[in-house]
N, C-alpha and C positions, 0 to 999 in steps of 0.2 A: 504494500500500500504506500502511496506517495501523496503527501499533502503539501501544496505550495501556496504560500500567502505572500502577496506583494503589495507594498504601500509606496508612497513617494515623499522625499525629504527636502531639506533646505540647506542654504549656504550662509557663510559668515556675513554679518551685517553691522554697519557703522552708520551714524548719522551722515546725511549727504543732502545736496540740493534736490529739489523735487524732480521726480521722473514720471513720465506718462505711463499709465497702465498699458502694458503690451498685450496684444492678442496673438497667440501662436497659431498659425495656420499651416505651417509646413515642417514642424518639428519631426525629425526622423522620417520624412517622406522622401525616399531616395530614388534616384534615377539610375538606370543601367549604365555601367561604365564609371560610376563615381568611385573614387578612392579616398577614404577618410583617414587622415593621419592625426593621431593624438600623441603629444609629447609626454613620455613617462616622467614623473617627477618624484622627488623625495617626499614621502608621506609622513615623516617624523614630525610630530607636533601639530599636524594639520587637523583642525576641527571644523565642524559644519557651521556652527554659529546660530544666530537668531533667525526669526521669521518676521514678516511684517511688510509695510509699504514704504516706498521712497527710502530705500536703504542702500548701503554701499558694501559690497563684498570685496575685500582687499586681499587678493592673492598675488600681488605684484612681486613678492619675494620668493615665489616658487623657484626651485632649482631642479634642473634636469638630473634624472638618475641613470639615464642611458637608454638609447633606442626609442623606437616608436611603437605604438599599438596601431596596427593598420587593419582597416576593414574595407574589403572590396565588394562592390555590388555588381552582380551579373544578372542577365536575363534568365529566368527559370523556365526551361522547356522540359522539365522532368515529367516522366510518365507516372511517377509515384504520387506527387502532390500536384494534381492537375489544376487546382485553383490558384496556385502560387504565381505571383507576378515576377518576383525577384528571388535570387538566392544571395545571401550575404556570407562571404568568407570571412570569419571573425579572426581576431588576432591570434587565438590559440589554434587555428586551423579548423575549428568546428564550422559546419555549414548550416545556416538557418534558412528554411524555406518560408517566404513571407508573402502573404496576400494583403495588398494595401489599396486604399482608396483615399479620398480627400479628408476623411474624418477618422479612419481607423487603420491600424496595421495588425493583422492576425498572424501569429506564428503557427504554421501548419505542421512543421516537423523540424527536428534538429538531428543532424548526422555527426557523430563523433569520429573523426578521421583516425584517431589513435586506436580505438576499440572496434571500429567498423560497425557500430551499432546505431540504430535510428530510433528515436522516440517520436511518437505521433501525438499531436495536440488537437483537441476538439474545442473550437471557439475560445482560443487563447487570445484575447484582445489586448495585446501588449502595449499599444500606443494609441492615445486619443489626441485628436486635433481640434482646433478652434477652442483653445484653452486660454482662460483669463485668470486673474488673481482669485484664489479661493475655489476654483473649479475642482471638483473631486469626482471620483468614479469607483464603483465597487462591482466586481463581477466574479463568476466562478467558471471553471473549465475542467475538462478531463484530460488525463495523460495516459496514453497506452505505452508502456515501457518496451524496450527492445527484446526482453525475455518473455517468452510465451507465458501468458497468465499474469504478468505483472501490469499493474495499472495504478492510477492515483487520481487525485483531484487537486485543483488549485483554487485559490481565492486571491483576487487582485483588488487592491485599493490604492488610489493615488490622490494627492492634493497639491495644488499649486499654492504654496504658502508664503511667497515673498516676491517682490519685484523692486527693481532699482538699477544701480550701476555696478558693473563688474570690472575690477582692475586685474589684469593679467600682466606678466612680464612683457613690456613693449607695446601694450595695447589696452585701451579702455573702451568698454561697451556700455551704452545707455539702453534704456527700455529692455532690461533683461528680466525674464521670469524664471523663478526657480521651482523645480518639481521635486517632490520628496517621494522616495520609493523604497519599500522594504519587502524582501522576499524570504519566506521561511519554508523550508522543504522538509517534510517528514517522509522517510523512505524505508519500507520494509521489504522491498523487492528482493534483496539479497539474503533475506532471512534474519538479518541483524538490524534492528531499528536504529536509525540515525537522523539527526536533526541538523540542518545547515541554514543559517540565517544570513541574508545579504542585505545591506543597507546601501542605497545609492542616492547621491545628491547630484542633480543635473541642472545646469543653467543654460537657458536658451535665449537668443534674441530673435527678432523678426526677420533678419536677413540671412541666417544660416540654417541649414537643415540639421547638421549634427549639433550636439551640445558643445557649448564653448568651454565648459569645464565640467568634469565629473569626479566624484569621490566615491569609491566603492569599498565597503568594509564587509568581510565575511567572517562569521563566527560559527564554529562547529564544536562538537564535544572534545575534539583533539587539537584544534588549532585556531589561530586568529590571523587575519591578514588585512592589509589596507592598500589600496592603489589610488593614486591621484594622477590625473592627466588633463591636458588642455589642448584645444584644437589648434593645429598649425594651419595658417592661412598664407596667402601670398605676401602679407606684411609681417610674417612671423620671423623667427630667429634665422638670420642669414647663414649661420654656420652649420645648420642642419641640412644635410644633403639628401637628395632622393635618388632614385634610379635614373641614370642619365640616358639610357638607351630605350628605343621603341622596339619591342619584340613583336615578331609575327612568325607564323609557321604553318605547316600543312603536313599531311600524311602522304608519303610517296606510294608508288604502286606496290612496293614490297611490304607496306605496313609500317615502315620506319617513320619516325617523326623528325622532320627537318625544321629547325628553328633558326631564325636570323635575328641579329641585333647584339651579339656578344662582342666583348672587347678582349682581344688577344692578351693572354697573360693573367687575366682576372679569374678568380675562383667563384663558382656559382653553385647554388642549390636549385635543382630543377625537380618539380613535383607535378605529376599529371593525375587528374581525377576524372572519372566518368561523371555523367550528369547527375547521378544520385549520390555522388560524393565518395565513391570507392576509389582508393589510391591504386593506380595501375603502374606507376613508375615513380621512383625517388632516387635521384642520382646527384652526387657532388662531382664537379669536374673543373679542371683548369682549361679555359677556352684557348684553342689554338688559332682561332680566326673568327670572322663575323658569323659564320654558319656552323651549326653542330647538328649531327644526326644522333638519334637515340633509338636503340633497338628495344622495343617493348617485349618482355620475356614471354608473355602469353598473347594469343591472338585477340586483338581488339575488334569488337563488332562495330558495324556502322552506327554512327551517332555523333553526339556533341561531346567534346572533352575540354576540360579546363586545365590550362598550363600556368603554373605559378613559378616565378623565377626571382631569386634573391641573390644579390651580389654579396659574398661573404665579408668583404672588407667594408661594406657600407650597408649594414643591416637595418637601415632606417625605413625602407619602403620595399614593397614587393610589386613586381609587374605581373599582371594577370591578364590572360587573353584566352579566347576560345578557338578551337580548331574542330573541323568537321571531317569525319571519315565517311565517305560515301559508299564504299563497297569493300 
């Protein structure tokens, strides 16, 4: 049995000049091809703070802890989750299948690329839009686990509990709305009851779809952890580098994958997934030229495949593109 409870939280507040009440209409409403990069920060001593109106969240002293958390949005053509519009390749490699419209984003399923297991959700309304100060939402949903006979239920609650101005390193945003989110999961699918609680603080403005800042804390019976990150934009830190190359590729007549865009002498991690998230290739190589060929050990069937490429010396971003095998 798995029980999941989700709420929404707030960020640090100080007195500040009056700010208009924002209305969020595109929070987490993503388009195919988007790559969202959040700079990982040192979480020591970072606290959420107060709630309220016309406040200042001052996180201008955040310091980078190393690397980026990258989410890549792809078009979902999976035959498993037929109502999904997009698939999100999350920073830990997990793939979420999402059905979205102008007011809601439903998670239909989540594939774990490490365990190769998929959980299916029924009416998991993870994101609401057209949000204003003090907007709140409560809902329940069902979870069917990857193990036969395992299932669970979830309860979702959120509240937008503050708005004002957000200060980040090198940038200040006005008309920011904060959403408070808590998730508690009770799981007996493995035969041993466990409880994991996750608290998330997310700040949005009206001009960006991803959160400008998020603070995530996880507490279980055996461990505690906290992560802090903020959105990298074109005006962000100039010393943070992304992937410089534009990759593309195709399957040749022998079924080998040809990829273009490498830089000779650089080391890369190349991973290929099929459309439901199963890993069909994972290889580390030192590029010898612009083009590289990859022999996939087992016969790949016709369909759409996702190629993920990371430069080992600059692990701040990942290039992701699709290839189609026709026969």
